[in-house]
N, C-alpha and C positions, 0 to 999 in steps of 0.2 A: 452868782450863787446867792440866793436870798437867805436871811438868817433862819427862816422857818422852812427851808427846803428839806425834802425827805433825806434821811441818812445816806441812802444810796446815791443821791445827787451830790451831797456835801463830800462824800468820800471818793468821788470820781478822781482817778489819778491825774495829776497835772504835769507829772514828768514820766518820761519813758521808764525810768528806773523803778517807778512805783507800780507799774502794770504787771500783774501776775498772769502766768500761763502763756500760751501761744509761742513757745520757744521756736517752733518751726517757722515762724514769721519774724520774730523779733530778736533772735540770736544775732550776734555779730556777723555781718556779711549777708544776712538774710534781706529779701527785697523790701518788705515793709519798713523794717528798721533804717535801711539806707534811705528810703524815701523820706522818712521822718527827720533823720539827722542831716541829710545833705541834699535831698531833692534829686532830680527835679520832680515837681508834681506831675502826677498822671491820673487819669480817670480810673476808677477801680470799682469793684463790687466786693463787699465783705459779706461773706456768706457763712452763717453759723447759728447755733442755738441761741436762745435769749440769754442775756446776762454774761456774755463771753468777751465783751469789750469793743463791740463794733463801733458804737457811738464814741467811745473814748479814744479809739484809734483815729477816727475822723477828726476829732478836735485837736489831738496832739499833732496830727499832719498839718492842720491849718495854722496852729500856733507856731510851730517850728519854721514854717515857711513865710510867716507874716502875712498870711492870706486872710481875706474876709471870709467868715464862716456863716453860711446862710442855711439853716436847718428847715426842712419841710417835711411834713408827715404825708405819706401817699394816701392815707385814709381821709385826710381833711383838704389837701391842697387841690387846686384845679388849675386850669391853663392860665387863668388870670394871675395866680400866684407865681407861676413860672415866668410870665412876662414881667412882673415886678422884680423878680430875682435878676433877670437879665438886665433890667434897667439899673438896678443897684449895682451890679457887677461892672457895668460900663462906667458908671459914675465913680466907682472906687478906683478903677484903672486910671481914669483921667486925673482923679485927685492925688492918688498915692502911687500910681503905677504898679499896683499889686494884683495878685490873682484872687479869684473868688472860688471858694469850694461850695458847690451846691450839694448839701447833704440831704439825701432822700431817705428817711426811715421807712421801713416796710415797703421797700421798692417794688416788691413783687405784687403790690396792690395797684400800681400805676398801670392804667389801661394804655392801648396802643396810641390813642390820640395824645395823651398826656406825655408819653415817651417821645412821640414825634415832635412835640412842641419845643423841647429843649435840645434835641439831638443836633440841630444846625449850630447852635451856640457851643456845644461840646466840640463840634468839628472845628469851628473857627477859633477856639481857645478862649472865648468869652467866659466860659464856665468850665471848672474842673468838677466833673461828676463823681461823687462818692455815694454809692447806694449801700444800704444795709438790708439784708434779707435773711429770713429764716427758711426760705423756700429755694428749691433748686433754680438758679437763674436761667439755666438753659431752657426751662419750660416757661418761665414767667416774664422774661425780658426779650424783647425782639432782637433779631440777629444783627441788625444795623447798629443798635446800641451796644450789644455785647462785643461786637468786633472792635470797638473803640475803647474797651475797658479790659483791665486785667482782673481776673477773679481770684480772690484770696479766701481760702477755707479756714474758718476759725473752729476749734475744737472745743467741746465742753470742758470746763475747768476741772481739774482733779480735786479730790477731797482735800489734799494738802494745799492747793491753791486756795480754795475757799476758806479753809482754816486760817490761812495768812491774812486774807481780807477781813475775817471776823476778829482776829487778834489785833489788827491794826485799828479797826474801828473802836474796839474797847479801850484802847490805850491812847488814842489821839485825843488830846484836851481841847483842841481848837475846833476841828471839823467833826470829830467823832463823839464818843460817849465817855472819853477819859476823865472828864471833870464831874461826873455824876456819882462816883463812889460805888460803881457796880462791881459785882463779883460773879465769876463764872468758871467753874472747874473745868479742866482740860477734857474730861469725859463728855461733858455737856456740850462744849465747843465742837468736839468731833461729831457729836450727835446732830448738831445744827448743820455742820458742814455736810454730813451724809444726806440730810433732809433736802439741802439745796439742789442736789442732783445736777451739779455743774453750772448752776446759775448764781453768780455773785450778787446780782440784784435781788434775787429771791432771798438769799441769806441775809443781806443787810436789812431788807424790809421786815423779815421775821425777828431779826435781832432787835430792831427798833420797837416793835410791838412787845416783844418780851421784856426789854428794859422798862418800858412804861408800866407794864403789868407788875413787875417786881417792885417798882417804887411805890405804886399805888396800893398794893396788896399787903402792905406792912411786912414784907420779907427782908427788909433792910437792904434792898438793892441787890439781893442775891438771885441770880438767874439759875435756878436749879432744875431738877427734874420735874418738879410739880409745875413750875412756870412753863417749862417746854411742852409738857403734856397738854397745857391749856392752850397753847398757841400753835403747836404743830398739827394742823389739821388739813384735810383735803388731799387730793391726789397729787402726787409729786412726779411721777414718771413722765418722760417726754413722749407724747403720742398725739398725732394730729388728725387721725381718722380720715385720712385721704390725701395727705401731702407726702413729702419726701420721706419722713420717718416712717410713715405707714408702710410705704412700698419697700423701703429698706428692710423692715422687720418681716414682711410677709415673704420677701425674697429669702431672708435667712432661715425662716421656717420651712420653706419649700425645699431649699438646698440641704437643710439638715435631714429632712426625711429621705430625700434622694440619696444622700450620703450615708444612709443606714446608721444614723446616730440618734437613738430613741431619746437619750437624755437631753441633747441640745434641742431636739423637736419639742419636748415637753417645756423646756425653758421658753422658747419663743412663742409657743402657744399660750403659756401662762402670762408672759409679758404683754402680749397684745390684748388678751381678755382683760388683764388688769388695767390696761390703758383705756378700755372702753370700746374695743373693737366688737362689732356685732357678731355673735357666735355663729349666725347663719352664714356670714361671709366665709368663716372658717369651714363650715360644713361644705359649702360649694367648692372651696379650694381643695379640700381633702378628697373630694370626689374626682376633681381634675388630677390630682397626684395619683390617685388609685389607677386611673386610666392611662395616663401619660408616662409614668415612671415604673409602675409595677406591671401593669398590663397582664398578658397572659401568662407571665411567669408564676402569678398566683391569682387566678380569677376570683378567688374569694374576697380579694381586697375591695373590689368595686361594690358588692352588695354590703359588705361591712361598712364602708364609708356612707352609703345611702342609708343604712340602718341608723348610724350616728346621727345623720341629718334629721331623720324622722324622730328620733328620741328628743333631739334639741327642739323640734317644732312642737312636739306633744307635751313634753314635761317642762321645758325651759330650764332655767338655772336653779340649783347647781348640777342637777342630774344630767342635763343635756351636755354640759361642759365636760363632765366626767366621760361620757360616751365619746365626745370629740377627742379627748385624750387618749382613750383606749384605741380609737381608729388611727390616730397619729402614731402611736407606738407600734401598732401592727403594720402600718405601711412602712415605717422606718425599718422594721425587722424583716420585712418580706423580701424575697429575691426580686431583683429589679430587671425590667426589660422595657425599652423604649421602641421595640420592633414595630409595634402597631403604629405608634406616634410617627416614627420615621417613614414607615411605609405609606401611610395615609398622606403625609406631606408630599412624598414623591409622586403619588398617584394624582393628587390635586394639581401639582405642577405639570404633569403630563396632560391632564384635561385642559388646562389653560393653553398649553403649547400646541396640542394637536387639533383642537376645535371639536365640532360636533360630528364625530364618526358615526356612521349608521350602525344600528344593531344588526348582526349577521342574521340571515333568514332562519337558520336553524335554531336561533335563540328566541325568536319572536313567538308571541302568543297567536293562536289561530282559532278564535271562537266562532268565526263565520266561514261559510263555504267559499266566498270570494277570496278570503285570506288563504284558505288551504289551496285553492287553485293558483294563487300567486306563490306557492311553496313556502308560505309562512310555517315555520316549525319543521320543514322537510329536512330529514337527516339528523334530527335531534335524537340522541340516545339517552334513555331514562336510566339513570345510574342505579336505581334499585333493581333493575333487570339485568345488570351486568355482574360478572364475577367480582366479588369483594365490594359490591355496591359502588363500583368506580368505572366510569367510561373511559378507559385508557385511551389517550391520544385525542380526546375531544377538545376542540378549541373554544375558548369563551371570550377572547378578545375580539375587537372589531376587525373585519377583513382589511388587510393592508397594514395592520399595525402588528409589529413584532410582540410576541408575548414578553411580559416583563416580570421581574422578580421584585416586588415591593416588600413583602413580608419576609423577613429573614429572622427566624427565631434565634434567640441567644441560648447558650448552653447553661441556663439556670432555671431552677424551678420546673414547673409544668411544661415550659417551652422546650426543655430537653426532649420530653416524650413527643410534643408536637413536631419538632424537627425531624425525629426519627421516622414518624408516620409520613411526613411530606416526602422525605427522601425515598421511602418504599414506593409511594405513589409515582414519583418521577421515574423510578426504574421501570414501572409498568408502562409508562408512556413511551419509553424508548427515546432514541435521539431526535426523533421528528418533531417533538414538542418543546425542544429546548428554548429557554428564554433568550432574549438578546444578550443579557449579561452572561448566561452560561456559554453562548456561542463564542463570545469575546474571549472567555477564559480558556475555552478549548482551542480556539484559533491561535 
């Protein structure tokens, strides 16, 4: 550590006891704690948000095992750097008989060629691979590498954890700010901890800037509300516009609407919009929800969702976002049915399974004399000429294929009425037009 290193680097814990958070990994008996205290070393992927201790854990692991620690950034390193790391690992083993930890920061940015370059040396024990990533490793790392690693999930630090980090930095006279005569009220420390949003590095970086500002502005080294107002700027919520956090949050929004919780729906919508999500993405998603989860239980949901989309396109923000919120609340409160979604999925599965069955002659169009002579359209009954505008007993499935029941309305909303009508029509059909499902039930 250099004398002028950033505060976040100077305050990096050097002992396991100084590390805050991650009790699910570091409590007595937990796997990472045991690996640090007693070994043996094994390859691992540390997956979690920024500033939660991934690099620190890797360094503690190397220090406790007496291993050589070789850090590489996946953004900057190439195959040449990996070869050099392998050479250094071999030399270290020959000279001291020790292991080498190859620490890859932002491991999700390593392409397949780079991963393949060091995989053989992980397999033969030349290197112990420790990767740090903020992205889901199951999407970003190849299966061969993942199969040789254990994945540990790190969680965002709590506000109390961040507060402990801030307090330690303010009091530590050697590595921290303890010798600078700074003052900071507990309320302001809590405010800084909340701003950090689970990221210890962010908290320490902001604290360092705030300390410099307080000393240079003639405030006697007091980091008060005015100083924090000056340095706490920018967006702080975690959102990656296309990565793991994005898909987790859109899943939470969709499931909140499906679960008929308008309040949670508004929260997740606001959370994603606040993080910079394109409102038009939400508009498309709400249309999907209207069709998939509300369906014919309330057919008004789909045009309402489309109207919200149109408002967003025509007016932009904030008017458009309010329309999206209105649609989200309506969808959450509407009766739910996935009968169309389920039925359509079953129909598509049958199409793939049964192949290209021919259209029955009575359903074919007959615009020419030749077609009529070939019996195209023969036997078709025009429903409007039938009693109740329904051709009872008429078949519409391909010849040789049993009639199927795909659409099964739920007893909610408008589908209650739809189900009653369909039942009346089936009674007019009589037993001769029973679907395969109905035949099985009766048999």
